[in-house]
Each structure stands twice: as structure tokens, then as C-alpha cells.
Backbone as CSV, one residue per row, in Angstrom:
resi,resn,N_x,N_y,N_z,CA_x,CA_y,CA_z,C_x,C_y,C_z
1,MET,0.801,-1.174,-0.005,-0.001,-0.051,0.102,1.050,1.334,-0.041
2,SER,0.701,1.874,-0.951,1.687,3.054,-1.199,0.919,4.475,-0.805
3,GLU,-0.177,4.261,-0.776,-1.150,6.012,-0.907,-1.601,5.601,0.562
4,ALA,-2.077,6.775,1.454,-3.006,6.936,2.311,-4.247,6.496,2.014
5,ILE,-4.959,5.736,2.248,-6.332,5.662,2.052,-7.446,6.706,2.290
6,ASP,-8.444,6.953,1.573,-9.284,8.231,1.428,-10.414,7.092,2.172
7,PHE,-10.984,6.889,3.153,-12.059,6.318,3.645,-13.182,6.679,2.705
8,ASP,-13.558,8.079,3.358,-14.857,8.549,2.156,-14.790,8.492,1.281
9,ALA,-13.797,8.245,0.380,-13.860,8.050,-1.033,-14.415,6.233,-1.180
10,VAL,-13.657,5.488,-0.389,-13.899,4.214,-0.437,-15.434,3.995,-0.081
11,TYR,-15.511,4.359,1.287,-16.747,3.906,1.552,-18.100,4.693,0.952
12,ARG,-17.710,5.913,-0.066,-19.077,5.897,-1.157,-18.909,4.842,-2.412
13,GLU,-17.935,4.242,-2.557,-18.011,3.485,-3.420,-18.271,2.118,-3.252
14,PHE,-18.195,1.866,-2.048,-18.250,0.274,-1.586,-19.261,0.408,-0.412
15,PRO,-20.118,-0.457,-0.285,-21.081,0.235,0.967,-20.879,-0.983,1.940
16,ASP,-19.922,-2.146,1.681,-19.784,-2.838,2.697,-18.195,-3.262,2.759
17,TYR,-17.333,-2.274,2.423,-15.986,-2.245,2.376,-15.306,-3.464,2.959
18,PHE,-15.396,-3.552,4.329,-15.045,-4.327,5.159,-16.273,-5.624,5.704
19,GLY,-16.983,-5.744,4.692,-18.131,-6.842,5.069,-19.459,-6.248,5.768
20,ARG,-20.347,-7.075,5.694,-21.592,-7.035,6.411,-21.959,-7.621,7.678
21,ASP,-21.287,-9.009,7.617,-21.236,-9.488,9.263,-20.301,-8.696,10.040
22,PRO,-20.541,-8.886,11.305,-20.109,-8.700,12.511,-18.740,-9.603,12.415
23,ASP,-17.740,-9.212,13.359,-16.345,-9.906,13.335,-16.983,-11.114,14.033
24,PRO,-16.668,-12.276,13.706,-17.305,-13.351,14.256,-16.262,-13.767,15.834
25,LEU,-15.526,-13.274,16.165,-14.816,-12.774,17.900,-16.526,-11.894,18.633
26,LEU,-16.909,-10.804,17.845,-18.073,-10.390,18.408,-19.309,-11.384,18.563
27,ALA,-19.427,-11.917,17.594,-20.382,-12.848,17.499,-20.963,-13.969,18.512
28,SER,-19.195,-14.478,18.542,-19.088,-15.574,19.641,-19.311,-14.945,21.273
29,TYR,-19.405,-13.799,21.665,-19.232,-13.449,22.726,-20.102,-12.361,23.156
30,VAL,-21.209,-12.125,21.828,-22.055,-11.123,22.411,-23.111,-11.707,23.509
31,HIS,-23.053,-12.668,24.142,-23.873,-12.922,24.990,-23.302,-12.663,26.372
32,LEU,-22.244,-12.297,26.612,-21.453,-11.740,27.681,-21.520,-10.279,28.088
33,LEU,-22.310,-9.231,27.220,-22.061,-7.987,27.328,-23.665,-7.733,28.413
34,ASP,-22.918,-6.731,29.405,-24.221,-6.320,30.133,-24.851,-5.069,29.173
35,THR,-26.487,-5.196,29.098,-27.266,-3.927,28.298,-27.242,-2.905,29.221
36,SER,-26.450,-2.932,30.272,-27.107,-1.705,31.174,-26.482,-0.339,30.932
37,ARG,-25.203,-0.683,30.066,-24.258,0.555,29.763,-23.681,0.256,28.406
38,PRO,-23.831,1.209,27.477,-23.477,1.028,25.818,-22.150,0.426,25.512
39,VAL,-21.943,-0.235,24.621,-20.807,-0.696,23.945,-19.930,0.317,22.925
40,LEU,-18.829,0.787,23.172,-18.006,1.701,22.530,-17.523,0.618,21.552
41,ASP,-17.726,1.189,20.005,-17.066,0.487,18.658,-16.112,1.733,18.107
42,VAL,-14.864,1.774,18.350,-14.243,2.290,17.968,-13.660,1.858,16.371
43,GLY,-13.529,3.068,15.355,-13.168,2.515,14.135,-14.401,2.233,13.329
44,ALA,-15.867,2.260,14.271,-16.872,1.534,13.613,-16.808,1.301,12.073
45,GLY,-16.240,2.371,11.237,-16.548,2.231,9.713,-18.034,2.216,9.360
46,GLN,-18.367,1.487,8.199,-19.576,1.505,8.018,-20.642,0.777,8.682
47,GLY,-20.381,0.414,9.860,-21.278,-0.154,10.896,-21.435,-1.576,10.985
48,ARG,-20.940,-2.820,10.591,-21.155,-3.631,10.883,-21.437,-4.493,11.875
49,ASN,-20.163,-3.880,13.014,-20.344,-4.464,14.129,-21.557,-3.430,15.099
50,ALA,-21.561,-2.145,14.898,-22.269,-1.591,15.685,-23.888,-1.799,15.153
51,LEU,-24.260,-1.862,14.278,-25.653,-2.270,13.812,-25.814,-3.559,14.105
52,PHE,-24.860,-4.594,14.133,-25.246,-5.960,14.738,-25.831,-5.757,16.498
53,LEU,-24.834,-5.179,16.771,-25.309,-5.174,18.689,-26.693,-4.205,18.627
54,ALA,-26.865,-3.362,17.942,-27.971,-2.576,18.152,-29.161,-3.338,17.500
55,GLU,-29.059,-4.020,16.647,-30.641,-4.827,16.235,-30.746,-5.578,17.529
56,LEU,-29.793,-6.642,18.062,-29.963,-7.160,19.443,-30.511,-6.338,20.515
57,GLY,-30.646,-5.363,20.066,-31.213,-4.152,21.387,-29.970,-3.494,22.264
58,LEU,-28.732,-3.828,22.017,-28.230,-3.215,22.836,-27.427,-1.588,22.604
59,PRO,-27.274,-1.040,23.299,-27.017,0.449,23.356,-25.501,0.486,22.958
60,VAL,-25.488,1.438,21.736,-24.000,1.322,21.474,-23.765,2.819,20.831
61,VAL,-22.244,3.252,21.182,-21.753,4.408,20.883,-20.860,3.853,19.567
62,ALA,-20.856,4.540,18.623,-20.012,4.511,17.420,-19.058,5.465,17.029
63,LEU,-17.517,5.358,17.018,-17.153,6.485,16.761,-16.137,5.953,15.483
64,ASP,-16.060,7.131,14.266,-15.035,7.007,13.303,-14.683,8.271,12.808
65,PRO,-13.612,8.548,12.333,-13.212,9.960,11.740,-13.369,9.947,10.640
66,SER,-14.078,8.823,9.717,-14.621,9.204,8.584,-16.369,9.620,8.794
67,ARG,-16.425,11.039,7.924,-17.726,11.486,7.326,-18.873,10.435,7.085
68,VAL,-18.412,10.099,6.099,-19.482,8.800,5.196,-19.511,8.301,6.075
69,ALA,-18.751,7.388,6.711,-18.965,6.366,7.531,-20.195,6.585,8.702
70,VAL,-19.589,7.659,9.383,-20.805,8.048,10.523,-22.240,8.389,10.003
71,ASP,-22.117,9.048,9.034,-23.528,9.305,8.155,-24.296,8.106,7.619
72,THR,-23.395,7.051,6.871,-23.895,5.890,6.813,-24.467,4.958,7.852
73,ILE,-24.280,4.718,9.175,-24.747,4.325,10.435,-25.743,5.220,10.713
74,ALA,-25.703,6.253,10.812,-26.813,7.286,11.521,-27.904,7.009,10.725
75,ARG,-27.877,6.932,9.355,-29.214,6.904,8.639,-29.390,5.736,8.536
76,ILE,-29.010,4.258,9.120,-29.273,3.214,9.047,-30.297,3.384,10.229
77,ALA,-29.408,3.649,11.538,-30.047,3.692,12.914,-31.178,4.448,12.871
78,GLN,-31.316,5.461,12.348,-32.605,6.223,12.358,-33.730,5.515,11.640
79,GLU,-33.499,4.887,10.346,-34.267,4.314,9.957,-35.378,2.689,10.615
80,ARG,-34.452,2.632,10.943,-34.436,1.228,11.972,-34.921,1.551,13.355
81,GLU,-34.817,2.593,14.047,-34.798,3.165,15.341,-33.947,2.329,16.120
82,TRP,-32.646,2.146,15.887,-32.121,1.520,16.952,-31.014,2.370,17.898
83,PRO,-30.608,1.560,18.690,-30.054,2.991,19.757,-28.229,3.311,19.615
84,ILE,-28.367,3.808,18.496,-26.801,3.959,18.414,-26.469,5.806,18.305
85,ARG,-25.595,5.787,19.216,-24.909,7.556,19.201,-23.611,7.512,18.681
86,ILE,-23.364,8.339,17.515,-22.366,8.503,16.425,-21.670,9.858,17.129
87,PHE,-20.392,9.410,16.766,-19.271,10.248,16.899,-18.762,10.481,15.622
88,HIS,-18.505,11.692,15.269,-17.705,11.811,13.862,-16.300,12.167,14.747
89,ASP,-15.220,11.198,15.301,-14.093,11.717,15.997,-13.327,10.594,15.618
90,ASP,-12.027,10.655,16.269,-10.932,9.592,16.185,-10.849,9.418,17.791
91,LEU,-10.010,8.321,17.985,-9.783,7.706,19.103,-9.014,8.936,20.179
92,ALA,-7.852,9.608,19.689,-6.908,10.530,20.374,-8.072,11.676,20.976
93,SER,-8.916,12.011,20.473,-9.359,13.115,21.101,-10.753,13.059,21.349
94,PHE,-11.302,11.227,21.382,-12.639,11.201,22.048,-12.337,11.274,23.479
95,GLU,-13.540,11.673,24.008,-13.519,11.644,25.491,-14.584,11.252,26.041
96,ALA,-14.534,10.273,27.213,-15.821,9.441,27.696,-15.564,9.337,29.495
97,SER,-16.979,9.531,29.952,-17.108,9.186,31.232,-16.383,8.284,32.002
98,GLU,-16.086,8.582,33.464,-15.525,6.900,33.827,-16.533,6.077,33.980
99,HIS,-16.086,4.817,33.703,-16.769,3.203,33.710,-17.972,3.448,33.035
100,SER,-18.101,4.310,31.478,-19.060,4.254,31.404,-19.760,3.349,30.262
101,PHE,-18.915,2.361,29.881,-19.351,1.520,28.671,-19.148,0.027,29.503
102,SER,-19.894,-0.832,28.817,-19.991,-2.502,28.799,-18.876,-2.876,28.284
103,ALA,-18.545,-2.416,27.169,-17.403,-3.097,26.289,-16.951,-2.213,25.400
104,ILE,-15.746,-2.368,25.039,-15.026,-1.683,23.891,-14.509,-2.686,23.117
105,LEU,-14.640,-1.865,21.356,-14.051,-2.854,20.678,-13.347,-2.304,19.714
106,LEU,-12.366,-2.784,19.656,-10.986,-2.255,19.043,-10.847,-3.615,17.633
107,PHE,-11.569,-3.292,16.953,-11.036,-4.732,15.795,-10.781,-3.778,15.048
108,GLY,-9.446,-4.312,14.012,-8.586,-3.508,13.396,-8.121,-1.967,13.624
109,LEU,-7.845,-1.788,14.909,-7.808,-0.657,15.244,-6.074,-0.532,15.746
110,LEU,-5.513,-1.568,16.399,-4.203,-1.109,17.170,-2.684,-0.800,15.403
111,GLN,-3.379,-1.478,14.230,-2.459,-1.672,12.960,-2.413,-0.221,12.505
112,VAL,-3.099,0.450,12.823,-3.348,2.169,12.424,-2.598,3.214,13.668
113,LEU,-1.941,2.277,14.507,-2.094,3.518,15.619,-0.449,3.356,15.929
114,THR,0.434,4.573,16.370,1.674,4.636,16.744,1.904,3.804,17.932
115,ARG,3.308,3.039,17.778,3.492,2.756,19.261,3.322,3.260,20.593
116,GLU,3.133,4.555,20.994,2.859,5.645,21.523,1.400,5.402,21.988
117,GLU,0.756,5.685,20.618,-0.375,5.760,20.891,-1.610,3.993,21.595
118,ILE,-0.675,2.835,21.023,-0.890,1.640,21.494,-0.452,1.711,22.954
119,ASP,0.580,2.037,23.263,1.023,2.156,24.984,0.294,2.741,25.657
120,SER,-0.484,3.819,25.276,-1.527,4.590,26.287,-2.639,4.104,26.221
121,LEU,-3.077,2.985,25.234,-4.663,2.340,25.630,-4.950,1.535,26.900
122,PRO,-4.171,0.759,27.398,-5.036,-0.043,28.513,-4.953,1.446,29.484
123,GLY,-4.448,2.204,30.328,-4.876,3.208,30.779,-5.997,3.855,30.278
124,ARG,-6.121,4.302,29.416,-7.426,4.925,28.761,-8.642,4.256,28.804
125,LEU,-8.661,3.019,28.410,-9.601,2.185,28.183,-10.194,1.833,29.740
126,ASN,-9.199,1.366,30.393,-9.545,0.955,31.764,-10.145,2.408,32.906
127,ASP,-9.921,3.135,32.098,-11.060,4.256,32.832,-12.692,4.385,32.559
128,TRP,-12.508,4.113,31.191,-13.862,3.863,30.524,-14.749,2.872,30.452
129,ILE,-14.159,1.495,30.991,-14.983,0.080,30.901,-15.395,-0.149,32.172
130,MET,-16.942,-0.286,32.859,-17.111,-0.940,33.827,-16.362,-1.918,34.474
131,VAL,-16.372,-2.099,35.661,-15.916,-3.466,36.372,-16.678,-4.711,35.791
132,GLY,-16.157,-5.439,35.621,-16.890,-6.528,34.618,-17.076,-6.723,33.229
133,GLY,-16.716,-5.419,33.044,-16.915,-5.230,30.922,-16.124,-5.675,30.671
134,TYR,-16.098,-5.741,29.050,-15.137,-6.533,28.117,-14.460,-5.559,27.397
135,LEU,-13.364,-5.917,26.611,-12.410,-5.366,25.928,-12.246,-6.382,24.637
136,PHE,-12.690,-5.982,23.431,-12.456,-7.199,22.172,-11.293,-6.302,21.421
137,VAL,-10.547,-7.206,21.149,-8.947,-6.684,20.058,-8.815,-7.541,19.389
138,THR,-8.218,-6.853,18.041,-7.597,-7.866,17.155,-6.425,-6.840,16.223
139,ALA,-5.537,-7.576,16.135,-4.172,-6.677,15.587,-3.503,-7.745,14.827
140,PHE,-2.611,-7.370,13.986,-1.751,-7.789,13.247,-0.232,-8.411,14.025
141,THR,0.105,-9.426,13.441,1.411,-9.787,14.277,2.400,-9.599,13.304
142,THR,3.778,-9.928,13.495,4.816,-9.466,12.856,5.091,-10.954,11.967
143,LEU,4.460,-12.085,12.057,4.369,-12.909,11.187,3.358,-12.801,9.700
144,ASP,2.949,-11.619,9.741,2.139,-11.258,8.649,2.752,-10.919,7.532
145,ASP,2.681,-11.110,6.414,3.437,-11.217,5.054,3.873,-9.618,4.947
146,GLY,2.735,-8.685,5.436,2.904,-7.201,4.841,3.599,-7.006,5.798
147,TYR,4.046,-7.292,7.184,5.220,-6.727,7.771,6.440,-6.732,6.810
148,ARG,6.912,-7.855,6.369,8.092,-7.496,5.726,7.910,-6.593,4.649
149,ARG,6.958,-6.613,3.421,6.811,-5.612,2.411,7.090,-4.085,3.314
150,THR,6.255,-3.918,4.470,6.228,-2.486,4.670,7.458,-2.223,5.373
151,ARG,8.217,-3.470,5.785,9.460,-2.666,6.772,10.612,-2.576,5.609
152,ALA,10.249,-2.962,4.539,11.604,-2.887,3.252,11.259,-1.279,2.895
153,LYS,10.191,-0.964,2.788,9.679,0.339,1.824,9.416,1.621,2.842
154,TRP,8.842,1.631,3.954,8.215,2.755,4.664,9.022,2.930,5.923
155,GLU,9.399,4.219,6.267,10.346,4.740,7.295,9.810,4.072,8.896
156,GLU,10.887,3.468,9.483,10.547,3.085,10.792,10.155,3.990,11.767
157,ILE,9.111,3.899,12.668,8.949,5.017,13.777,8.832,4.581,14.995
158,GLY,9.120,3.238,15.128,9.168,2.814,16.429,9.075,0.935,16.332
159,PRO,9.209,0.398,17.389,9.284,-1.018,17.295,8.246,-1.772,16.878
160,HIS,8.604,-2.302,15.435,7.243,-2.695,14.586,6.759,-1.932,13.885
161,SER,6.768,-0.483,14.138,6.184,0.606,13.461,6.637,1.314,12.704
162,PHE,5.701,1.958,11.170,6.464,2.310,9.927,5.290,3.440,9.654
163,ARG,6.029,4.494,8.773,5.187,5.702,8.329,5.652,5.855,6.933
164,SER,4.692,5.633,6.153,4.553,6.053,4.708,4.954,7.399,4.162
165,GLY,5.214,7.692,3.180,5.438,9.046,2.576,4.359,9.863,2.708
166,GLU,3.184,9.461,2.472,1.853,10.002,2.870,1.639,10.351,4.308
167,GLY,2.178,9.421,5.187,1.891,9.662,6.673,1.014,8.788,7.015
168,GLU,0.598,7.389,6.362,-0.281,6.567,6.428,0.776,5.489,7.778
169,VAL,0.355,4.962,8.888,1.021,4.200,9.835,0.807,2.809,9.817
170,ARG,1.467,2.247,9.796,1.015,0.659,10.220,2.014,0.122,11.302
171,THR,1.192,-0.723,12.389,2.000,-0.971,13.194,1.593,-2.651,13.475
172,TRP,2.638,-3.822,14.132,2.283,-4.964,14.126,3.283,-5.592,15.198
173,LEU,2.466,-6.301,16.310,2.924,-6.697,17.466,3.386,-7.896,17.457
174,GLU,4.452,-8.189,18.394,5.059,-9.543,18.324,4.251,-10.781,18.820
175,PRO,4.276,-11.998,18.498,3.872,-13.187,18.792,3.643,-13.033,20.539
176,GLY,2.430,-13.121,21.020,2.659,-13.011,22.629,2.448,-11.699,23.318
177,GLU,2.569,-10.409,22.511,2.660,-8.936,23.064,1.599,-8.857,23.523
178,LEU,0.290,-9.047,22.900,-1.113,-8.394,23.379,-1.157,-8.750,25.294
179,PRO,-1.171,-9.883,25.326,-1.707,-10.422,26.766,-0.217,-9.482,27.967
180,ARG,0.730,-9.019,27.146,1.668,-8.549,28.122,0.794,-6.917,28.042
181,LEU,0.729,-6.471,26.907,0.115,-5.333,27.085,-1.192,-4.744,27.569
182,PHE,-2.110,-5.899,27.928,-3.083,-5.957,28.558,-3.082,-6.478,29.923
183,ALA,-1.656,-6.751,30.236,-1.449,-7.560,31.620,-2.695,-7.467,32.925
184,GLY,-2.983,-6.251,33.276,-4.150,-6.038,34.065,-5.412,-6.364,33.764
185,TYR,-5.949,-6.956,32.844,-7.074,-7.675,32.429,-7.092,-9.093,32.446
186,GLU,-8.088,-9.631,32.796,-8.666,-11.101,32.672,-8.725,-11.481,31.314
187,MET,-8.393,-12.533,31.305,-8.076,-13.041,29.731,-9.358,-14.016,29.350
188,VAL,-10.242,-13.664,28.570,-11.524,-14.741,28.337,-11.230,-15.423,26.952
189,HIS,-10.662,-14.926,26.094,-10.256,-15.804,24.937,-9.031,-15.032,24.037
190,TYR,-8.085,-16.356,23.920,-6.764,-15.704,23.041,-6.664,-16.492,21.723
191,ARG,-6.264,-15.960,20.657,-6.020,-16.937,19.463,-4.789,-16.286,18.935
192,GLU,-4.139,-16.741,18.013,-2.814,-16.264,17.248,-2.980,-17.359,15.883
193,GLY,-2.896,-16.568,14.808,-2.521,-17.702,13.680,-3.392,-16.892,12.650
194,LEU,-3.413,-17.601,11.604,-3.842,-17.012,10.392,-5.445,-16.768,10.251
195,GLY,-6.157,-15.255,9.743,-7.021,-15.310,9.615,-7.809,-15.368,8.764
196,PRO,-9.124,-15.222,8.406,-9.602,-15.759,7.033,-9.235,-15.017,5.631
197,LEU,-9.524,-16.040,4.512,-9.564,-15.372,3.373,-10.397,-14.295,3.164
198,HIS,-10.069,-12.710,2.384,-10.945,-12.016,2.800,-10.982,-10.988,1.569
199,ARG,-11.428,-9.865,1.541,-11.172,-9.032,0.279,-11.867,-7.573,0.713
200,HIS,-11.395,-6.437,0.390,-12.080,-5.120,0.575,-12.423,-4.421,-0.637
201,GLY,-13.452,-4.473,-0.841,-14.126,-4.037,-1.971,-13.675,-4.490,-3.097
202,ASP,-13.114,-4.204,-4.260,-12.651,-4.753,-5.672,-11.294,-5.487,-5.583
203,SER,-10.762,-5.580,-4.200,-9.145,-5.704,-3.784,-8.903,-7.457,-4.160
204,PRO,-7.557,-8.031,-4.334,-7.545,-8.923,-4.392,-7.858,-9.986,-3.129
205,LEU,-7.647,-11.063,-2.893,-8.308,-11.401,-1.765,-6.592,-12.016,-1.006
206,GLU,-6.642,-11.663,0.298,-5.929,-11.411,1.269,-5.941,-12.127,2.580
207,ARG,-4.887,-12.393,3.288,-5.260,-13.109,4.665,-4.039,-12.829,5.374
208,HIS,-4.473,-12.331,6.904,-2.906,-12.126,7.717,-2.928,-12.678,8.668
209,ALA,-1.529,-12.663,9.001,-1.551,-13.174,10.540,-1.758,-12.246,11.750
210,LYS,-2.450,-12.742,12.481,-3.078,-11.902,13.253,-3.419,-12.735,14.863
211,VAL,-3.554,-11.415,15.890,-4.219,-11.913,17.158,-5.505,-11.340,17.400
212,GLU,-6.291,-12.182,18.075,-7.207,-11.853,18.600,-7.635,-12.049,19.946
213,ALA,-8.180,-11.313,20.612,-8.536,-11.518,22.384,-9.852,-11.233,23.042
214,VAL,-10.360,-11.272,23.923,-11.380,-10.816,24.600,-10.733,-10.483,26.287
215,PHE,-10.727,-9.518,26.417,-10.192,-9.538,27.847,-11.686,-8.931,28.937
216,ARG,-11.665,-9.221,30.270,-12.803,-8.780,31.142,-11.823,-7.779,32.395
217,VAL,-12.769,-6.932,32.575,-11.681,-6.091,33.813,-12.531,-6.446,34.874
218,GLY,-11.454,-6.852,35.635,-11.844,-7.121,36.828,-12.110,-6.176,37.833
219,ARG,-12.275,-6.908,39.383,-12.273,-5.706,40.481,-11.153,-5.393,40.679
220,GLY,-10.135,-5.916,40.826,-8.637,-5.497,40.866,-8.013,-4.876,39.323
221,ARG,-8.903,-4.097,38.968,-8.270,-3.344,37.827,-7.019,-2.425,37.783
222,GLN,-6.275,-2.170,36.893,-5.102,-1.307,36.784,-5.075,-0.067,37.301
223,SER,-5.036,0.816,38.081,-5.157,1.750,38.404,-4.396,2.963,37.441
């Protein structure tokens, strides 16, 4: 990938760029979620996870920096009278009340953050999630083919983290790194390996080496 992605343009062209179905990890563990507080979907895109939760009756807060993305979610939520609050914002500037979410979704987010942003995540998210709440995370690992290609062409800005000439960031985690990053959380699910074959829009099929996890915030949460 040599140019930064214009997601507004991509979402206008492809109504389901990242697919229509929710992430299988979310679908497998949705039964654990507390319905008394909303779920925060960070980088909600065109809403495949947020809309799935809202259809089940769960309150959702959807956050995305793409205007086209948030407008798409808003339109569908209004048409179907689903409980979604939508913010045209990114994680860096978003603010939330303490312990205001029953769960936070970070699907495909870590790979577009810098190392500094990733390292600050556990503390920020810990403040936002209720005791007994859940954190869903997926990320690419350094076993991914894209890691070697990117390392050869992009500027290194941190451990396994790179920036293109257009300013796009990609960061990979080492195998086994994610549990260390969220060491203060209880692990409910963890898997490393190859993800499924998929495509975005009309791009070629691809498959990534990835890690996925579900963490629970216990009473002994990190401070």
C-alpha cells in the first residue's frame, strides 16, 4: 500500500468495504455483554459491528473519523430506530465518562496506531470500561506477510511500527505481545494464527497473521 486510504471515497464506492457480517469474535461472545451501559465501537466504519449489536437491542456508541461512515450508520440507525449514538471523531480526541461502557471494540485499530498510542491504550480504556466489562481486540502480528513488505519500504518510527511518505501508519505486534500489553485484564479468549481469506471492495483476496482476544475488567483493575 503506497498511498494513504481516503476512507470517505472508499465508503462511497463500496457500501460494505469491510463486509456486512459482524466480526466472528464479537458474535461468539456477545452473550456476555451487560445491556445496562453502551458498547463503544472504535473505528466503527460502515457499522457492521455497531449495527449488529443495535439490532440485538444493545445500546451502542459508534466512533469513526470518516464522515461518510458515521452518516451511513446514522441513516440506518434512524431508519430502524436502533439505539446508536454516533461521533465523528477519532480515538485520540474522544473523551468519555469514567466506567461508562460495558464493552469496547478495537477491531482492526491497533495496526493503524503508533507505538505511543498503543502503549497509552490500557490506561485510557481502563478508565472507560465498567467493572465486569469486556475489551475485544484484534491486531496483526509480525508473522504477517505485510510486515516484511512494509518494513522494506516505509520509515521505521518505533518497534515494528512504520510510516509511509503519505503519513499512513502501520504497526504490528510480536507474537505473545498482546497479553503483556493488557496484563491487568482477565483473559477470556486468546488466539494467534492466520485469519480467514477476505477482500476489501474489489481488491485481491488477502489473509493476515493476526491475534484476537477478549479481556474482562475485574475488580482488581489497573489504576
